[in-house]
C-alpha beads as a LAMMPS data file, in Angstrom:
LAMMPS data file: protein, C-alpha beads

505 atoms
504 bonds

1 atom types
1 bond types

-500.0 500.0 xlo xhi
-500.0 500.0 ylo yhi
-500.0 500.0 zlo zhi

Masses

1 110.0

Atoms # bond

1 1 1 233.562 411.771 133.006
2 1 1 232.701 415.468 133.375
3 1 1 229.243 417.049 133.602
4 1 1 229.000 420.612 132.280
5 1 1 226.562 423.080 130.765
6 1 1 225.383 422.262 127.271
7 1 1 226.267 424.748 124.535
8 1 1 225.277 425.117 120.892
9 1 1 228.290 423.127 119.703
10 1 1 226.955 420.074 121.630
11 1 1 223.622 420.002 119.778
12 1 1 224.644 417.573 116.964
13 1 1 225.944 414.991 119.471
14 1 1 222.897 415.491 121.697
15 1 1 220.516 415.008 118.759
16 1 1 222.272 411.761 117.815
17 1 1 221.671 410.403 121.329
18 1 1 218.099 411.733 121.311
19 1 1 217.219 410.066 117.994
20 1 1 218.671 406.761 119.127
21 1 1 216.673 406.878 122.374
22 1 1 213.182 408.175 121.596
23 1 1 210.457 407.674 118.980
24 1 1 209.592 411.386 119.044
25 1 1 212.950 413.212 119.376
26 1 1 213.600 416.893 119.922
27 1 1 214.663 419.044 116.977
28 1 1 217.658 421.305 116.601
29 1 1 215.423 424.380 116.631
30 1 1 213.795 423.361 119.895
31 1 1 217.126 422.698 121.587
32 1 1 218.540 426.032 120.423
33 1 1 215.504 427.768 121.886
34 1 1 215.870 425.869 125.166
35 1 1 219.495 426.887 125.616
36 1 1 218.530 430.553 125.494
37 1 1 215.957 430.425 128.313
38 1 1 216.690 431.523 131.894
39 1 1 214.296 429.015 133.498
40 1 1 216.070 426.022 131.963
41 1 1 219.245 424.086 132.770
42 1 1 220.730 421.761 130.144
43 1 1 223.777 419.653 130.939
44 1 1 225.947 417.184 129.056
45 1 1 228.196 414.406 130.312
46 1 1 231.467 414.271 128.390
47 1 1 234.068 411.518 128.429
48 1 1 237.414 412.332 126.794
49 1 1 235.719 415.230 125.026
50 1 1 232.876 413.103 123.605
51 1 1 229.298 413.756 124.690
52 1 1 227.899 410.512 126.168
53 1 1 224.718 411.824 127.788
54 1 1 222.588 414.886 128.396
55 1 1 219.568 416.155 130.291
56 1 1 217.452 419.212 130.811
57 1 1 215.230 420.598 133.542
58 1 1 212.686 423.450 133.684
59 1 1 212.260 425.362 136.957
60 1 1 209.086 427.272 137.787
61 1 1 208.954 428.541 141.347
62 1 1 209.406 425.609 143.732
63 1 1 208.828 423.007 141.027
64 1 1 211.382 421.498 138.674
65 1 1 210.348 419.358 135.736
66 1 1 212.731 416.918 134.083
67 1 1 212.323 417.558 130.363
68 1 1 214.780 415.074 128.909
69 1 1 217.474 412.617 129.966
70 1 1 219.364 410.156 127.765
71 1 1 222.772 408.494 127.461
72 1 1 224.549 406.525 124.756
73 1 1 223.887 402.751 124.789
74 1 1 227.348 401.931 126.121
75 1 1 226.838 404.282 129.099
76 1 1 223.664 402.599 130.308
77 1 1 223.892 400.896 133.709
78 1 1 227.200 402.658 134.362
79 1 1 225.817 405.488 136.503
80 1 1 226.038 408.227 133.851
81 1 1 222.282 408.873 133.770
82 1 1 222.156 409.029 137.569
83 1 1 225.034 411.512 137.647
84 1 1 223.270 413.778 135.151
85 1 1 219.961 413.497 137.023
86 1 1 221.437 414.600 140.347
87 1 1 223.524 417.320 138.689
88 1 1 220.276 418.713 137.284
89 1 1 218.668 418.411 140.724
90 1 1 221.522 420.354 142.306
91 1 1 221.187 423.094 139.692
92 1 1 217.418 423.192 140.241
93 1 1 217.872 423.580 144.010
94 1 1 220.119 426.600 143.410
95 1 1 217.257 428.102 141.371
96 1 1 214.806 427.601 144.242
97 1 1 213.246 424.259 143.318
98 1 1 212.040 422.019 146.133
99 1 1 210.785 418.981 144.194
100 1 1 211.139 417.491 140.729
101 1 1 208.529 415.859 138.505
102 1 1 208.896 413.778 135.365
103 1 1 207.034 411.488 132.985
104 1 1 208.281 408.086 131.883
105 1 1 206.812 405.335 129.719
106 1 1 206.012 402.123 131.664
107 1 1 207.802 400.162 128.922
108 1 1 211.029 402.104 129.496
109 1 1 212.143 399.817 132.297
110 1 1 215.726 401.107 132.403
111 1 1 214.602 404.697 132.956
112 1 1 211.899 403.614 135.372
113 1 1 214.472 401.659 137.385
114 1 1 216.756 404.706 137.482
115 1 1 214.039 407.003 138.775
116 1 1 212.703 404.531 141.328
117 1 1 216.189 403.859 142.688
118 1 1 216.713 407.641 142.893
119 1 1 213.793 407.934 145.316
120 1 1 211.029 409.003 142.897
121 1 1 207.509 407.746 143.636
122 1 1 204.740 407.145 141.105
123 1 1 202.075 409.813 141.624
124 1 1 199.727 409.093 138.710
125 1 1 199.283 408.173 135.059
126 1 1 198.640 410.263 131.938
127 1 1 196.676 408.309 129.362
128 1 1 197.979 408.299 125.782
129 1 1 200.722 410.781 126.651
130 1 1 203.121 409.685 123.912
131 1 1 201.401 410.546 120.589
132 1 1 203.438 408.339 118.259
133 1 1 202.962 405.177 120.301
134 1 1 199.789 406.002 122.202
135 1 1 201.463 404.763 125.385
136 1 1 200.586 406.148 128.781
137 1 1 203.098 408.045 130.901
138 1 1 203.745 407.441 134.568
139 1 1 203.997 410.707 136.506
140 1 1 206.715 410.552 139.158
141 1 1 207.589 412.924 141.979
142 1 1 210.856 413.216 143.836
143 1 1 211.221 413.566 147.581
144 1 1 212.390 417.047 148.772
145 1 1 215.475 417.813 146.682
146 1 1 217.569 419.965 149.021
147 1 1 218.098 417.331 151.762
148 1 1 219.062 414.741 149.138
149 1 1 221.536 417.031 147.397
150 1 1 223.064 418.097 150.741
151 1 1 223.332 414.497 151.948
152 1 1 225.051 413.400 148.733
153 1 1 227.545 416.230 149.079
154 1 1 228.265 415.240 152.680
155 1 1 228.814 411.604 151.634
156 1 1 231.298 412.630 148.953
157 1 1 233.146 414.704 151.547
158 1 1 233.077 411.815 154.038
159 1 1 231.150 413.785 156.676
160 1 1 227.704 412.207 156.293
161 1 1 225.936 410.778 159.335
162 1 1 223.640 407.820 158.615
163 1 1 221.195 406.142 160.972
164 1 1 220.753 402.542 159.802
165 1 1 218.158 399.924 160.765
166 1 1 218.464 396.138 160.280
167 1 1 215.579 393.725 160.917
168 1 1 215.914 390.968 158.325
169 1 1 215.676 387.992 160.700
170 1 1 215.739 387.758 164.492
171 1 1 217.908 390.709 165.552
172 1 1 216.654 394.270 165.806
173 1 1 219.644 396.522 165.196
174 1 1 220.398 400.210 164.748
175 1 1 223.685 401.945 164.059
176 1 1 224.924 405.486 163.606
177 1 1 227.930 405.950 161.335
178 1 1 229.913 408.890 160.005
179 1 1 231.520 408.767 156.572
180 1 1 230.797 405.075 156.060
181 1 1 233.705 404.097 158.332
182 1 1 233.436 405.736 161.766
183 1 1 230.953 403.957 164.010
184 1 1 229.291 406.296 166.494
185 1 1 226.846 403.768 167.945
186 1 1 225.776 400.159 167.381
187 1 1 222.849 398.583 169.231
188 1 1 221.492 395.043 168.772
189 1 1 218.496 393.436 170.483
190 1 1 218.640 389.652 170.067
191 1 1 215.615 387.357 170.046
192 1 1 217.544 384.072 170.298
193 1 1 216.030 383.128 173.663
194 1 1 212.511 383.423 172.269
195 1 1 213.254 381.109 169.327
196 1 1 215.475 378.570 171.120
197 1 1 212.524 376.581 172.467
198 1 1 211.328 375.972 168.903
199 1 1 214.734 374.976 167.515
200 1 1 214.719 377.769 164.931
201 1 1 213.363 381.209 164.062
202 1 1 209.569 381.483 164.107
203 1 1 208.690 384.270 161.634
204 1 1 205.570 385.443 163.481
205 1 1 207.461 385.747 166.763
206 1 1 210.326 387.548 165.019
207 1 1 207.981 390.171 163.562
208 1 1 206.288 390.763 166.920
209 1 1 209.583 391.136 168.766
210 1 1 210.897 393.586 166.149
211 1 1 207.769 395.687 166.679
212 1 1 208.329 395.674 170.427
213 1 1 212.045 396.526 170.249
214 1 1 212.593 398.850 167.315
215 1 1 211.689 402.184 168.931
216 1 1 213.929 401.616 171.932
217 1 1 216.799 400.269 169.810
218 1 1 216.793 403.338 167.552
219 1 1 216.520 405.728 170.494
220 1 1 219.416 403.976 172.257
221 1 1 221.557 404.248 169.123
222 1 1 220.913 407.995 168.826
223 1 1 221.572 408.515 172.540
224 1 1 224.811 406.514 172.396
225 1 1 225.986 408.609 169.449
226 1 1 224.995 411.802 171.336
227 1 1 222.927 413.059 168.407
228 1 1 219.308 413.537 167.359
229 1 1 217.577 412.846 164.052
230 1 1 218.187 416.488 163.143
231 1 1 221.929 415.740 163.059
232 1 1 221.529 412.900 160.563
233 1 1 222.011 413.301 156.821
234 1 1 220.154 410.144 155.797
235 1 1 218.390 407.010 156.971
236 1 1 219.198 403.481 155.799
237 1 1 217.261 400.254 156.149
238 1 1 217.597 396.642 155.079
239 1 1 215.019 396.009 152.351
240 1 1 215.869 392.335 151.701
241 1 1 216.507 389.477 151.557
242 1 1 215.058 388.058 154.741
243 1 1 211.811 387.196 156.501
244 1 1 209.117 389.351 154.950
245 1 1 207.363 390.174 158.220
246 1 1 210.615 391.105 159.909
247 1 1 211.724 393.267 156.987
248 1 1 208.372 395.073 156.917
249 1 1 208.782 396.220 160.524
250 1 1 212.147 397.871 159.892
251 1 1 211.145 399.290 156.533
252 1 1 207.844 400.733 157.796
253 1 1 209.575 402.385 160.744
254 1 1 212.328 403.835 158.542
255 1 1 209.774 405.125 156.018
256 1 1 207.847 406.765 158.836
257 1 1 210.976 408.498 160.113
258 1 1 211.832 409.614 156.580
259 1 1 208.342 410.983 155.915
260 1 1 208.289 412.836 159.244
261 1 1 211.782 414.347 158.992
262 1 1 212.317 414.692 155.227
263 1 1 215.584 412.747 155.555
264 1 1 216.618 410.760 152.458
265 1 1 216.002 407.021 152.698
266 1 1 218.424 404.389 151.392
267 1 1 217.535 400.735 150.878
268 1 1 220.338 398.222 151.449
269 1 1 220.678 394.594 150.389
270 1 1 221.467 392.558 153.510
271 1 1 224.011 390.456 151.583
272 1 1 225.822 393.550 150.380
273 1 1 225.980 394.614 154.010
274 1 1 227.947 391.459 154.853
275 1 1 230.450 392.391 152.150
276 1 1 230.861 395.880 153.578
277 1 1 231.410 394.439 157.059
278 1 1 234.787 393.287 155.780
279 1 1 235.675 396.815 154.682
280 1 1 234.685 398.154 158.092
281 1 1 237.173 395.831 159.776
282 1 1 239.869 396.479 157.148
283 1 1 239.529 399.966 155.573
284 1 1 242.363 399.171 153.168
285 1 1 240.563 396.170 151.680
286 1 1 240.115 396.640 147.934
287 1 1 238.768 394.479 145.094
288 1 1 239.093 392.283 143.152
289 1 1 237.730 389.966 145.807
290 1 1 235.837 386.723 146.158
291 1 1 233.432 386.519 149.073
292 1 1 232.022 383.433 150.766
293 1 1 228.777 384.453 152.472
294 1 1 227.528 381.749 154.853
295 1 1 224.633 382.209 157.239
296 1 1 221.382 380.649 158.356
297 1 1 219.641 381.692 155.158
298 1 1 222.398 382.047 152.580
299 1 1 225.437 380.236 151.251
300 1 1 227.013 381.767 148.164
301 1 1 230.250 382.700 146.445
302 1 1 230.406 386.226 145.038
303 1 1 232.960 387.868 142.767
304 1 1 233.531 391.556 143.640
305 1 1 235.527 393.244 140.839
306 1 1 234.850 396.620 142.483
307 1 1 232.682 397.881 145.330
308 1 1 229.085 398.008 144.140
309 1 1 229.535 395.438 141.348
310 1 1 228.818 391.793 142.044
311 1 1 228.555 388.479 140.269
312 1 1 227.166 385.476 142.110
313 1 1 229.391 382.549 141.125
314 1 1 227.580 379.791 142.939
315 1 1 225.419 378.992 145.915
316 1 1 223.549 376.324 147.733
317 1 1 221.048 374.310 145.742
318 1 1 219.071 373.485 148.895
319 1 1 219.987 374.100 152.540
320 1 1 222.155 377.021 153.576
321 1 1 225.120 376.165 155.796
322 1 1 223.618 377.684 158.920
323 1 1 220.323 375.946 158.246
324 1 1 222.100 372.588 157.918
325 1 1 223.952 373.165 161.213
326 1 1 220.660 374.018 162.962
327 1 1 218.897 370.926 161.624
328 1 1 221.698 368.553 162.578
329 1 1 221.990 370.169 166.012
330 1 1 218.258 369.673 166.534
331 1 1 218.603 366.018 165.494
332 1 1 221.370 365.530 168.063
333 1 1 219.481 367.393 170.797
334 1 1 222.036 370.192 171.020
335 1 1 219.603 373.118 171.009
336 1 1 219.467 376.373 169.041
337 1 1 221.390 378.039 167.515
338 1 1 223.027 374.924 166.128
339 1 1 226.250 376.353 164.715
340 1 1 227.955 377.265 168.005
341 1 1 226.721 374.065 169.671
342 1 1 228.144 371.815 166.945
343 1 1 231.371 373.816 166.833
344 1 1 231.947 373.411 170.576
345 1 1 231.166 369.697 170.483
346 1 1 233.275 369.117 167.362
347 1 1 236.334 370.425 169.184
348 1 1 236.204 367.263 171.300
349 1 1 235.654 364.829 168.403
350 1 1 237.508 363.196 165.521
351 1 1 236.661 364.756 162.117
352 1 1 237.747 361.530 160.393
353 1 1 235.673 359.183 162.557
354 1 1 232.685 358.973 160.213
355 1 1 232.941 359.077 156.413
356 1 1 230.114 361.464 155.674
357 1 1 229.794 362.413 151.960
358 1 1 231.200 365.620 150.423
359 1 1 228.379 366.495 147.987
360 1 1 229.435 368.276 144.777
361 1 1 233.056 368.475 145.918
362 1 1 234.277 367.700 142.401
363 1 1 231.413 369.157 140.361
364 1 1 232.268 371.438 137.441
365 1 1 230.468 374.431 138.955
366 1 1 230.808 376.434 142.165
367 1 1 227.486 375.359 143.669
368 1 1 227.091 373.347 146.856
369 1 1 224.406 371.023 148.195
370 1 1 223.960 370.167 151.863
371 1 1 220.608 368.378 151.881
372 1 1 222.174 364.995 151.045
373 1 1 224.791 365.421 153.754
374 1 1 222.090 366.248 156.296
375 1 1 220.194 363.100 155.205
376 1 1 223.373 361.028 155.594
377 1 1 223.712 362.227 159.192
378 1 1 220.064 361.349 159.873
379 1 1 220.527 357.842 158.449
380 1 1 223.716 357.331 160.469
381 1 1 222.033 358.372 163.706
382 1 1 218.994 356.182 163.022
383 1 1 221.196 353.165 162.256
384 1 1 223.287 353.599 165.386
385 1 1 220.178 353.864 167.545
386 1 1 218.519 350.911 165.821
387 1 1 221.552 348.724 166.417
388 1 1 221.806 349.788 170.044
389 1 1 225.119 351.599 169.858
390 1 1 225.599 354.802 171.880
391 1 1 225.943 357.943 169.784
392 1 1 229.427 359.425 169.795
393 1 1 228.163 362.996 169.609
394 1 1 231.585 364.719 169.430
395 1 1 232.636 362.475 166.521
396 1 1 229.334 363.010 164.708
397 1 1 229.609 366.782 165.136
398 1 1 233.264 366.867 164.071
399 1 1 232.711 364.628 161.036
400 1 1 229.634 366.564 159.902
401 1 1 231.413 369.885 160.352
402 1 1 234.413 368.623 158.368
403 1 1 232.176 367.502 155.494
404 1 1 230.580 370.973 155.283
405 1 1 233.804 372.938 155.571
406 1 1 235.777 370.733 153.167
407 1 1 233.341 371.520 150.350
408 1 1 233.090 375.221 151.190
409 1 1 236.864 375.587 151.351
410 1 1 237.485 373.716 148.103
411 1 1 234.898 375.758 146.182
412 1 1 236.143 379.066 147.605
413 1 1 239.774 378.299 146.776
414 1 1 238.810 377.384 143.228
415 1 1 236.745 380.566 142.790
416 1 1 239.542 382.787 144.111
417 1 1 242.090 381.265 141.731
418 1 1 239.782 381.307 138.701
419 1 1 238.856 384.974 139.171
420 1 1 242.269 386.296 140.161
421 1 1 241.215 387.505 143.600
422 1 1 244.016 388.767 145.821
423 1 1 241.786 388.372 148.891
424 1 1 238.785 386.361 150.057
425 1 1 236.126 387.740 152.377
426 1 1 234.342 385.352 154.741
427 1 1 231.066 386.811 155.998
428 1 1 227.809 385.854 157.650
429 1 1 227.041 384.160 160.960
430 1 1 228.685 380.842 160.030
431 1 1 231.960 382.747 159.580
432 1 1 232.285 382.371 163.352
433 1 1 232.970 378.646 162.885
434 1 1 236.635 378.043 163.872
435 1 1 237.070 375.036 161.574
436 1 1 235.881 376.997 158.539
437 1 1 238.001 380.042 159.392
438 1 1 241.130 378.026 160.119
439 1 1 240.797 375.653 157.180
440 1 1 240.073 378.437 154.731
441 1 1 242.960 380.537 156.001
442 1 1 245.406 377.637 155.618
443 1 1 244.212 376.722 152.117
444 1 1 244.370 380.314 150.880
445 1 1 247.689 381.085 152.548
446 1 1 249.255 378.146 150.712
447 1 1 248.568 379.888 147.377
448 1 1 249.300 383.444 148.547
449 1 1 245.724 384.696 148.945
450 1 1 244.706 386.762 151.968
451 1 1 241.619 385.908 154.053
452 1 1 239.562 388.724 155.557
453 1 1 237.169 387.758 158.353
454 1 1 235.364 390.593 160.169
455 1 1 235.067 390.467 163.971
456 1 1 232.246 388.262 165.203
457 1 1 229.959 391.205 165.970
458 1 1 230.175 392.249 162.308
459 1 1 229.615 388.707 160.993
460 1 1 226.242 388.287 162.658
461 1 1 223.329 390.520 161.648
462 1 1 224.043 394.136 162.572
463 1 1 223.205 397.635 161.367
464 1 1 226.789 398.915 161.142
465 1 1 227.322 396.971 157.918
466 1 1 224.048 398.389 156.568
467 1 1 225.235 401.935 157.303
468 1 1 228.582 401.252 155.604
469 1 1 226.918 400.017 152.423
470 1 1 224.415 402.890 152.523
471 1 1 227.239 405.443 152.515
472 1 1 228.369 404.431 149.029
473 1 1 224.773 404.419 147.772
474 1 1 224.244 407.883 149.202
475 1 1 227.336 409.239 147.471
476 1 1 225.996 408.286 144.023
477 1 1 222.335 409.134 144.656
478 1 1 220.655 405.756 145.197
479 1 1 217.552 406.286 147.291
480 1 1 214.341 404.546 148.229
481 1 1 210.872 405.924 147.544
482 1 1 208.187 405.894 150.198
483 1 1 206.148 403.425 148.120
484 1 1 208.909 400.785 148.208
485 1 1 208.045 397.305 149.456
486 1 1 210.142 394.786 151.371
487 1 1 211.851 392.286 149.051
488 1 1 212.319 388.966 150.903
489 1 1 213.945 387.343 147.849
490 1 1 216.059 390.344 146.824
491 1 1 219.033 389.228 144.748
492 1 1 222.564 390.549 144.855
493 1 1 222.622 392.140 141.412
494 1 1 225.435 392.830 139.005
495 1 1 225.617 396.588 139.552
496 1 1 224.665 397.187 143.175
497 1 1 221.210 396.088 144.244
498 1 1 218.585 398.251 142.597
499 1 1 216.580 398.340 145.810
500 1 1 212.917 399.053 145.219
501 1 1 213.079 398.782 141.435
502 1 1 210.061 397.131 139.818
503 1 1 209.767 395.833 136.324
504 1 1 205.976 395.724 136.215
505 1 1 203.578 398.625 136.639

Bonds

1 1 1 2
2 1 2 3
3 1 3 4
4 1 4 5
5 1 5 6
6 1 6 7
7 1 7 8
8 1 8 9
9 1 9 10
10 1 10 11
11 1 11 12
12 1 12 13
13 1 13 14
14 1 14 15
15 1 15 16
16 1 16 17
17 1 17 18
18 1 18 19
19 1 19 20
20 1 20 21
21 1 21 22
22 1 22 23
23 1 23 24
24 1 24 25
25 1 25 26
26 1 26 27
27 1 27 28
28 1 28 29
29 1 29 30
30 1 30 31
31 1 31 32
32 1 32 33
33 1 33 34
34 1 34 35
35 1 35 36
36 1 36 37
37 1 37 38
38 1 38 39
39 1 39 40
40 1 40 41
41 1 41 42
42 1 42 43
43 1 43 44
44 1 44 45
45 1 45 46
46 1 46 47
47 1 47 48
48 1 48 49
49 1 49 50
50 1 50 51
51 1 51 52
52 1 52 53
53 1 53 54
54 1 54 55
55 1 55 56
56 1 56 57
57 1 57 58
58 1 58 59
59 1 59 60
60 1 60 61
61 1 61 62
62 1 62 63
63 1 63 64
64 1 64 65
65 1 65 66
66 1 66 67
67 1 67 68
68 1 68 69
69 1 69 70
70 1 70 71
71 1 71 72
72 1 72 73
73 1 73 74
74 1 74 75
75 1 75 76
76 1 76 77
77 1 77 78
78 1 78 79
79 1 79 80
80 1 80 81
81 1 81 82
82 1 82 83
83 1 83 84
84 1 84 85
85 1 85 86
86 1 86 87
87 1 87 88
88 1 88 89
89 1 89 90
90 1 90 91
91 1 91 92
92 1 92 93
93 1 93 94
94 1 94 95
95 1 95 96
96 1 96 97
97 1 97 98
98 1 98 99
99 1 99 100
100 1 100 101
101 1 101 102
102 1 102 103
103 1 103 104
104 1 104 105
105 1 105 106
106 1 106 107
107 1 107 108
108 1 108 109
109 1 109 110
110 1 110 111
111 1 111 112
112 1 112 113
113 1 113 114
114 1 114 115
115 1 115 116
116 1 116 117
117 1 117 118
118 1 118 119
119 1 119 120
120 1 120 121
121 1 121 122
122 1 122 123
123 1 123 124
124 1 124 125
125 1 125 126
126 1 126 127
127 1 127 128
128 1 128 129
129 1 129 130
130 1 130 131
131 1 131 132
132 1 132 133
133 1 133 134
134 1 134 135
135 1 135 136
136 1 136 137
137 1 137 138
138 1 138 139
139 1 139 140
140 1 140 141
141 1 141 142
142 1 142 143
143 1 143 144
144 1 144 145
145 1 145 146
146 1 146 147
147 1 147 148
148 1 148 149
149 1 149 150
150 1 150 151
151 1 151 152
152 1 152 153
153 1 153 154
154 1 154 155
155 1 155 156
156 1 156 157
157 1 157 158
158 1 158 159
159 1 159 160
160 1 160 161
161 1 161 162
162 1 162 163
163 1 163 164
164 1 164 165
165 1 165 166
166 1 166 167
167 1 167 168
168 1 168 169
169 1 169 170
170 1 170 171
171 1 171 172
172 1 172 173
173 1 173 174
174 1 174 175
175 1 175 176
176 1 176 177
177 1 177 178
178 1 178 179
179 1 179 180
180 1 180 181
181 1 181 182
182 1 182 183
183 1 183 184
184 1 184 185
185 1 185 186
186 1 186 187
187 1 187 188
188 1 188 189
189 1 189 190
190 1 190 191
191 1 191 192
192 1 192 193
193 1 193 194
194 1 194 195
195 1 195 196
196 1 196 197
197 1 197 198
198 1 198 199
199 1 199 200
200 1 200 201
201 1 201 202
202 1 202 203
203 1 203 204
204 1 204 205
205 1 205 206
206 1 206 207
207 1 207 208
208 1 208 209
209 1 209 210
210 1 210 211
211 1 211 212
212 1 212 213
213 1 213 214
214 1 214 215
215 1 215 216
216 1 216 217
217 1 217 218
218 1 218 219
219 1 219 220
220 1 220 221
221 1 221 222
222 1 222 223
223 1 223 224
224 1 224 225
225 1 225 226
226 1 226 227
227 1 227 228
228 1 228 229
229 1 229 230
230 1 230 231
231 1 231 232
232 1 232 233
233 1 233 234
234 1 234 235
235 1 235 236
236 1 236 237
237 1 237 238
238 1 238 239
239 1 239 240
240 1 240 241
241 1 241 242
242 1 242 243
243 1 243 244
244 1 244 245
245 1 245 246
246 1 246 247
247 1 247 248
248 1 248 249
249 1 249 250
250 1 250 251
251 1 251 252
252 1 252 253
253 1 253 254
254 1 254 255
255 1 255 256
256 1 256 257
257 1 257 258
258 1 258 259
259 1 259 260
260 1 260 261
261 1 261 262
262 1 262 263
263 1 263 264
264 1 264 265
265 1 265 266
266 1 266 267
267 1 267 268
268 1 268 269
269 1 269 270
270 1 270 271
271 1 271 272
272 1 272 273
273 1 273 274
274 1 274 275
275 1 275 276
276 1 276 277
277 1 277 278
278 1 278 279
279 1 279 280
280 1 280 281
281 1 281 282
282 1 282 283
283 1 283 284
284 1 284 285
285 1 285 286
286 1 286 287
287 1 287 288
288 1 288 289
289 1 289 290
290 1 290 291
291 1 291 292
292 1 292 293
293 1 293 294
294 1 294 295
295 1 295 296
296 1 296 297
297 1 297 298
298 1 298 299
299 1 299 300
300 1 300 301
301 1 301 302
302 1 302 303
303 1 303 304
304 1 304 305
305 1 305 306
306 1 306 307
307 1 307 308
308 1 308 309
309 1 309 310
310 1 310 311
311 1 311 312
312 1 312 313
313 1 313 314
314 1 314 315
315 1 315 316
316 1 316 317
317 1 317 318
318 1 318 319
319 1 319 320
320 1 320 321
321 1 321 322
322 1 322 323
323 1 323 324
324 1 324 325
325 1 325 326
326 1 326 327
327 1 327 328
328 1 328 329
329 1 329 330
330 1 330 331
331 1 331 332
332 1 332 333
333 1 333 334
334 1 334 335
335 1 335 336
336 1 336 337
337 1 337 338
338 1 338 339
339 1 339 340
340 1 340 341
341 1 341 342
342 1 342 343
343 1 343 344
344 1 344 345
345 1 345 346
346 1 346 347
347 1 347 348
348 1 348 349
349 1 349 350
350 1 350 351
351 1 351 352
352 1 352 353
353 1 353 354
354 1 354 355
355 1 355 356
356 1 356 357
357 1 357 358
358 1 358 359
359 1 359 360
360 1 360 361
361 1 361 362
362 1 362 363
363 1 363 364
364 1 364 365
365 1 365 366
366 1 366 367
367 1 367 368
368 1 368 369
369 1 369 370
370 1 370 371
371 1 371 372
372 1 372 373
373 1 373 374
374 1 374 375
375 1 375 376
376 1 376 377
377 1 377 378
378 1 378 379
379 1 379 380
380 1 380 381
381 1 381 382
382 1 382 383
383 1 383 384
384 1 384 385
385 1 385 386
386 1 386 387
387 1 387 388
388 1 388 389
389 1 389 390
390 1 390 391
391 1 391 392
392 1 392 393
393 1 393 394
394 1 394 395
395 1 395 396
396 1 396 397
397 1 397 398
398 1 398 399
399 1 399 400
400 1 400 401
401 1 401 402
402 1 402 403
403 1 403 404
404 1 404 405
405 1 405 406
406 1 406 407
407 1 407 408
408 1 408 409
409 1 409 410
410 1 410 411
411 1 411 412
412 1 412 413
413 1 413 414
414 1 414 415
415 1 415 416
416 1 416 417
417 1 417 418
418 1 418 419
419 1 419 420
420 1 420 421
421 1 421 422
422 1 422 423
423 1 423 424
424 1 424 425
425 1 425 426
426 1 426 427
427 1 427 428
428 1 428 429
429 1 429 430
430 1 430 431
431 1 431 432
432 1 432 433
433 1 433 434
434 1 434 435
435 1 435 436
436 1 436 437
437 1 437 438
438 1 438 439
439 1 439 440
440 1 440 441
441 1 441 442
442 1 442 443
443 1 443 444
444 1 444 445
445 1 445 446
446 1 446 447
447 1 447 448
448 1 448 449
449 1 449 450
450 1 450 451
451 1 451 452
452 1 452 453
453 1 453 454
454 1 454 455
455 1 455 456
456 1 456 457
457 1 457 458
458 1 458 459
459 1 459 460
460 1 460 461
461 1 461 462
462 1 462 463
463 1 463 464
464 1 464 465
465 1 465 466
466 1 466 467
467 1 467 468
468 1 468 469
469 1 469 470
470 1 470 471
471 1 471 472
472 1 472 473
473 1 473 474
474 1 474 475
475 1 475 476
476 1 476 477
477 1 477 478
478 1 478 479
479 1 479 480
480 1 480 481
481 1 481 482
482 1 482 483
483 1 483 484
484 1 484 485
485 1 485 486
486 1 486 487
487 1 487 488
488 1 488 489
489 1 489 490
490 1 490 491
491 1 491 492
492 1 492 493
493 1 493 494
494 1 494 495
495 1 495 496
496 1 496 497
497 1 497 498
498 1 498 499
499 1 499 500
500 1 500 501
501 1 501 502
502 1 502 503
503 1 503 504
504 1 504 505
């Protein structure tokens, strides 16, 4: 696809798109007049010579106003509108514009999502703005254009420097990365000792500890990278999913830095970060992939046909894998975090000693359920204690671990074969489990599929993976407005997470 200046010969194709998109379309006479004005820029996006989108902007002094933007139906959600928008912004900057304004109907959720995920904030409302429908218009303002345009250019050249912040659970992390691949600094402050006495993460404690640590963690990351904020092209922050209080701390701090410095702000889905951790450890890794993401809060299988496009194939119907490990470890008195404790103990036990169930092993879908397995372990332990038999902790740990990993491995293998993946990515904190790594590697190797497991420091929560994912968002112009909220239940969407998008106004 190529974006170029609109000329008179493009008007018929532009009018066809305009009439299909708006109740009150422009006329040929108006467009002809627009093309002759020096304070206007009109662009078209052409694919194989056919016009598939267009847009226009008016520049008056330091202000640019988006006059029109539309694409053909088949180009929606493919990035064409975003490309035109930022091409217009770049042209406006060359004409001296510092900010851009626009109006959009609240009912036009696709356009509203585009503008919100491009960093525009809602500044007001114009009542009855659209005469044919009587609908109001939302007035939106961009952040300063020049830093955004410059940062996007740097990302496309691979020279961008991003400071990323991660605070979705119980680790406060900051990373500095160049070009989405070269790590300049990575700092993590863990809270595990504070939560261990409670046998799990206490959200209120997590939020407080993030507040105490975040300034020092960010300063240490900048010092380790030998840079200052003035050297950065953009800021990135995890916006979800996670603990809402923990997310708010990181997001509020990142928004404050962005407001104070004018640096563009990028919101990153924590789950997408785990996918990009695999690319950090293996720069040659390319889709199509299937990813198994297993952590304390998430267990899911994801199809990745290309970077930035995702389809969740299945997930846990109840407990996440890490959550199940923590609960069983607490039952057995092994402490927190439960995953490493069970893994160490299981190495001494017999995985076949106890016939724990394999829930949903042969179900028709790719979902898993661990609540019943956890209950089976509880019942076994209660029965053994009731009948006066000593608990064989290594055998219990090994048998429980085998039941979890057998199901995860079987579902992952099936997903990889069904979707033609040449590689499988294993990510998240539970990826550190040796039985899961080894069993999955053996099962995949037997059918010629590669397994990619990032180093342990990239499997647990970290900001390097957030910076890596933010690089690709920066290159295409996905930004976060300063009115964005934390999204504790943020989903991994089909076409990159639309961080900060809202469907209701």
